[in-house]
C-alpha positions as CSV (number, residue, x, y, z in Angstrom):
1,X,29.8,-8.0,14.2
2,X,26.2,-9.1,13.8
3,X,23.2,-7.3,12.4
4,X,20.1,-6.2,14.2
5,X,17.3,-7.9,12.2
6,X,14.9,-5.0,13.0
7,X,16.9,-2.0,11.8
8,X,19.9,-3.7,10.1
9,X,22.5,-1.7,12.1
10,X,25.6,-3.4,13.4
11,X,25.5,-5.0,16.8
12,X,28.5,-6.2,19.0
13,X,28.5,-9.9,19.2
14,X,27.8,-9.9,22.9
15,X,24.9,-7.5,22.7
16,X,21.4,-9.0,23.1
17,X,19.5,-5.8,22.6
18,X,20.1,-3.3,19.7
19,X,21.4,0.0,21.1
20,X,19.8,1.8,18.2
21,X,16.2,0.5,18.0
22,X,15.9,-1.7,21.1
23,X,15.2,-4.9,19.3
24,X,15.7,-7.8,21.7
25,X,15.8,-10.7,19.2
26,X,12.1,-11.5,19.2
27,X,11.2,-13.5,16.1
28,X,8.4,-12.8,13.6
29,X,4.8,-13.8,14.1
30,X,3.7,-17.3,13.4
31,X,3.2,-17.8,9.6
32,X,5.9,-15.3,8.7
33,X,9.4,-16.2,7.6
34,X,11.7,-16.5,10.6
35,X,14.0,-13.5,11.1
36,X,17.4,-14.5,9.7
37,X,16.0,-16.5,6.8
38,X,18.2,-16.1,3.7
39,X,16.6,-16.0,0.3
40,X,18.6,-16.4,-3.0
41,X,21.8,-16.6,-1.0
42,X,21.8,-12.8,-0.4
43,X,18.6,-11.4,1.1
44,X,18.6,-11.7,4.9
45,X,15.1,-11.4,6.1
46,X,14.5,-9.2,9.1
47,X,11.4,-8.4,11.1
48,X,7.9,-8.3,9.6
49,X,6.7,-4.8,8.9
50,X,3.2,-5.5,7.7
51,X,0.8,-8.4,7.1
52,X,-2.0,-7.8,4.6
53,X,-4.6,-10.1,3.1
54,X,-2.4,-11.4,0.3
55,X,1.2,-10.5,1.2
56,X,3.7,-10.1,4.0
57,X,6.3,-7.3,4.1
58,X,9.7,-7.5,5.7
59,X,12.7,-5.3,6.1
60,X,15.8,-7.2,4.8
61,X,19.5,-6.8,4.1
62,X,20.9,-7.3,0.6
63,X,24.3,-8.8,1.4
64,X,25.5,-8.5,-2.2
65,X,25.1,-4.7,-2.3
66,X,25.2,-4.0,1.5
67,X,22.0,-2.1,1.6
68,X,18.6,-2.2,3.3
69,X,15.7,-3.4,1.2
70,X,12.0,-4.3,1.6
71,X,10.9,-7.8,0.7
72,X,7.3,-8.5,-0.2
73,X,6.2,-12.1,-0.1
74,X,3.0,-13.2,-1.9
75,X,1.0,-14.9,0.9
76,X,-2.7,-15.3,0.1
77,X,-3.9,-15.9,3.6
78,X,-7.4,-17.2,2.4
79,X,-5.8,-20.4,1.1
80,X,-2.2,-20.6,2.4
81,X,-0.5,-21.4,5.7
82,X,3.1,-21.8,7.0
83,X,4.1,-23.8,9.9
84,X,7.6,-25.2,10.6
85,X,8.7,-25.1,7.0
86,X,9.6,-21.9,5.0
87,X,7.3,-23.2,2.2
88,X,3.7,-22.2,1.9
89,X,1.2,-25.0,2.4
90,X,-2.1,-25.2,0.6
91,X,-4.8,-27.8,0.2
92,X,-4.6,-29.7,-3.1
93,X,-7.8,-28.2,-4.3
94,X,-6.2,-24.7,-3.9
95,X,-2.9,-25.5,-5.6
96,X,-3.9,-24.2,-9.0
97,X,-5.2,-21.0,-7.4
98,X,-1.9,-20.4,-5.7
99,X,0.0,-21.0,-8.9
100,X,-2.2,-18.5,-10.7
101,X,-1.6,-15.9,-8.0
102,X,2.2,-16.5,-8.2
103,X,2.1,-16.0,-11.9
104,X,0.1,-12.7,-11.5
105,X,2.5,-11.5,-8.8
106,X,5.5,-12.1,-11.0
107,X,4.0,-10.6,-14.0
108,X,3.3,-7.4,-12.0
109,X,6.9,-7.5,-10.7
110,X,8.2,-7.6,-14.3
111,X,6.1,-4.5,-15.3
112,X,7.2,-2.6,-12.2
113,X,10.8,-3.3,-12.8
114,X,10.4,-1.7,-16.2
115,X,8.9,1.4,-14.5
116,X,11.9,2.2,-12.3
117,X,12.3,5.7,-13.8
118,X,8.7,6.7,-12.9
119,X,8.9,9.3,-10.2
120,X,6.6,8.5,-7.3
121,X,6.9,4.7,-7.4
122,X,9.1,2.6,-5.2
123,X,11.6,0.9,-7.4
124,X,11.2,-2.8,-7.7
125,X,14.8,-4.2,-7.8
126,X,14.2,-7.9,-8.4
127,X,11.8,-10.8,-8.0
128,X,11.9,-14.5,-7.9
129,X,10.1,-17.7,-7.0
130,X,10.9,-19.7,-3.9
131,X,9.2,-21.5,-1.1
132,X,6.2,-22.3,-3.4
133,X,5.5,-18.6,-3.6
134,X,7.1,-15.4,-5.0
135,X,8.9,-12.4,-3.8
136,X,9.6,-8.8,-4.8
137,X,12.6,-6.9,-3.6
138,X,11.9,-3.1,-3.3
139,X,14.1,-0.1,-2.6
140,X,14.2,1.0,1.1
141,X,13.2,4.7,1.3
142,X,13.0,4.8,5.1
143,X,10.3,4.0,7.5
144,X,8.1,7.1,7.5
145,X,4.8,6.6,5.7
146,X,2.0,9.0,4.7
147,X,0.0,7.5,7.6
148,X,2.7,8.6,10.0
149,X,2.8,12.1,8.6
150,X,-1.0,12.5,8.7
151,X,-1.1,11.4,12.3
152,X,1.5,14.0,13.3
153,X,0.6,16.9,11.0
154,X,-3.1,16.7,10.1
155,X,-5.6,18.0,9.4
156,X,-4.4,19.6,6.2
157,X,-5.9,22.5,4.2
158,X,-7.4,22.0,0.7
159,X,-4.3,23.2,-1.3
160,X,-1.9,20.9,0.6
161,X,-4.3,17.9,0.1
162,X,-4.6,18.7,-3.6
163,X,-0.8,18.7,-3.9
164,X,-0.7,15.3,-2.2
165,X,-3.3,13.9,-4.6
166,X,-1.3,15.1,-7.6
167,X,1.8,13.5,-6.1
168,X,0.0,10.2,-5.8
169,X,-2.1,10.2,-9.0
170,X,0.8,10.8,-11.4
171,X,2.5,7.5,-10.7
172,X,-0.8,5.6,-10.4
173,X,-1.8,6.7,-13.9
174,X,1.6,5.6,-15.2
175,X,0.8,2.2,-13.8
176,X,-2.6,2.3,-15.3
177,X,-1.1,2.8,-18.7
178,X,0.7,-0.5,-18.2
179,X,-2.7,-2.0,-17.2
180,X,-1.8,-2.3,-13.5
181,X,-3.9,-1.3,-10.6
182,X,-2.4,-1.1,-7.1
183,X,-4.9,-3.3,-5.4
184,X,-4.2,-2.4,-1.8
185,X,-3.5,1.4,-1.9
186,X,-3.4,3.0,1.5
187,X,-1.6,5.8,3.4
188,X,0.8,3.2,4.9
189,X,2.2,2.1,1.6
190,X,3.2,5.6,0.6
191,X,6.6,6.5,1.8
192,X,8.1,9.9,2.5
193,X,11.3,10.6,0.6
194,X,14.2,12.9,1.5
195,X,12.8,15.4,-1.1
196,X,9.5,15.7,0.8
197,X,7.4,13.8,-1.7
198,X,5.8,10.4,-1.4
199,X,6.5,7.1,-3.2
200,X,3.9,4.4,-3.7
201,X,4.9,0.8,-3.2
202,X,3.7,-2.7,-2.6
203,X,1.4,-3.2,-5.6
204,X,-0.4,-6.5,-5.4
205,X,-3.2,-7.1,-7.9
206,X,-2.6,-10.8,-7.3
207,X,-4.8,-10.6,-4.2
208,X,-7.8,-10.6,-6.5
209,X,-6.9,-14.1,-7.7
210,X,-8.3,-15.4,-4.4
211,X,-10.6,-12.5,-3.6
212,X,-12.5,-13.1,-6.8
213,X,-13.8,-9.6,-7.0
214,X,-15.5,-8.6,-10.1
215,X,-13.5,-6.4,-12.5
216,X,-15.9,-3.5,-12.0
217,X,-15.0,-3.5,-8.3
218,X,-11.2,-3.9,-8.9
219,X,-11.1,-0.8,-11.1
220,X,-12.7,1.4,-8.4
221,X,-10.5,0.3,-5.4
222,X,-7.6,2.7,-6.0
223,X,-10.0,5.7,-6.3
224,X,-11.9,4.4,-3.2
225,X,-8.6,4.4,-1.2
226,X,-7.5,7.8,-2.7
227,X,-10.7,9.3,-1.4
228,X,-10.0,7.8,2.1
229,X,-6.5,9.4,2.0
230,X,-7.9,12.8,0.9
231,X,-10.7,12.6,3.6
232,X,-8.2,11.7,6.3
233,X,-5.9,14.6,5.2
234,X,-8.7,17.1,5.3
235,X,-10.3,16.1,8.6
236,X,-7.3,14.6,10.4
237,X,-6.8,10.8,10.2
238,X,-7.9,10.1,13.8
239,X,-11.3,11.8,13.3
240,X,-11.7,10.3,9.8
241,X,-11.2,6.8,11.2
242,X,-13.3,7.2,14.3
243,X,-16.6,8.3,12.8
244,X,-18.9,7.4,9.9
245,X,-17.8,8.9,6.5
246,X,-21.1,10.8,6.1
247,X,-20.4,12.7,9.4
248,X,-16.9,13.6,8.2
249,X,-18.3,14.8,4.8
250,X,-20.9,16.9,6.5
251,X,-18.2,18.7,8.5
252,X,-16.1,19.2,5.3
253,X,-19.1,20.7,3.5
254,X,-18.4,24.0,5.4
255,X,-14.7,23.9,4.6
256,X,-14.1,22.7,1.0
257,X,-15.9,23.3,-2.3
258,X,-18.7,21.1,-3.5
259,X,-16.6,19.7,-6.3
260,X,-14.3,18.0,-3.8
261,X,-17.2,16.8,-1.7
262,X,-19.0,15.3,-4.7
263,X,-15.8,13.6,-5.8
264,X,-15.4,12.0,-2.4
265,X,-19.0,11.0,-2.3
266,X,-18.8,9.2,-5.6
267,X,-15.4,7.5,-5.0
268,X,-16.6,6.2,-1.6
269,X,-20.1,5.1,-2.7
270,X,-21.2,1.7,-1.5
271,X,-22.9,1.3,-5.0
272,X,-20.0,0.3,-7.2
273,X,-21.8,1.6,-10.3
274,X,-21.4,5.2,-8.9
275,X,-17.8,4.9,-8.1
276,X,-15.0,6.7,-10.0
277,X,-12.7,4.3,-11.8
278,X,-9.8,6.5,-12.9
279,X,-7.5,8.3,-10.4
280,X,-7.1,11.1,-12.9
281,X,-10.8,11.6,-13.1
282,X,-11.0,11.6,-9.3
283,X,-8.3,14.3,-9.1
284,X,-9.9,16.4,-11.9
285,X,-13.2,16.3,-10.2
286,X,-11.8,17.0,-6.8
287,X,-10.0,20.1,-8.1
288,X,-12.8,21.1,-10.5
289,X,-10.4,20.9,-13.5
290,X,-13.0,19.4,-15.8
291,X,-16.5,20.3,-16.5
292,X,-18.9,17.4,-16.0
293,X,-22.6,17.5,-15.2
294,X,-23.4,15.8,-12.0
295,X,-26.2,16.0,-9.5
296,X,-25.7,18.5,-6.8
297,X,-25.3,15.6,-4.4
298,X,-25.5,11.9,-4.3
299,X,-25.8,11.6,-0.6
300,X,-28.8,12.1,1.7
301,X,-28.0,15.2,3.6
302,X,-29.3,15.6,7.1
303,X,-31.7,18.5,7.4
304,X,-30.3,21.4,9.2
305,X,-32.4,23.6,11.5
């Protein structure tokens, strides 16, 4: 028997197309590890699930424990390339930058492994260095993400959106206590569990090694993305993505309290100095669970007739 490298189900040796998922043996995109690559003598790399600015994510099979896993490869696309070799290639002038990113990636891996009892975080099972880069091995909770749920169920009401934010903020704050930000938070890195909650995965603060964003910007990015998730939940993700944020907020003004609108406005501000830095502060202000004096609005409202 052989394995389908897209869903990791068993295939008969003569089959060329997976009966379960329809995979026809097509390889990963150029730059990714080829499907079938074996890491550490046990992790069989499958198809690429996602390519982001500083990492590539694959489904994989852990041959030692006979289980599906996710593999996250540090791949800073601003400086790195891959051609025929499995190793990353960088210019000599960028070698130190790559090594710095690898160290940051592995340090975050070590912290995440120690947080495997935190509800709401995908467990990081292992990590290692190979191919001139680094890898994290994460638990496989399934394929359904928050983005998938929002596209099929949205828009949501205020109370359901607040419950979602509480589900996401709790593990984020646990990470903050270990001095970790997510770095690339989005609805498609939050996975639906069998219990109906969401788990956040694929932290990668190492992306900032090559992005060179100021610390003040880094500290606001998780709140910025939380606000996008909340806005997409309230308006429906398709509408949120298809029109300017101000237009969506104007629609929401008639449906949700001003505390939620003001929290969204500040978290999404183009002026970084206005942005909210703490996920807990964003949640508290969104739900009006703290008393803070703020201007009635920080956005120019269109005059209504």
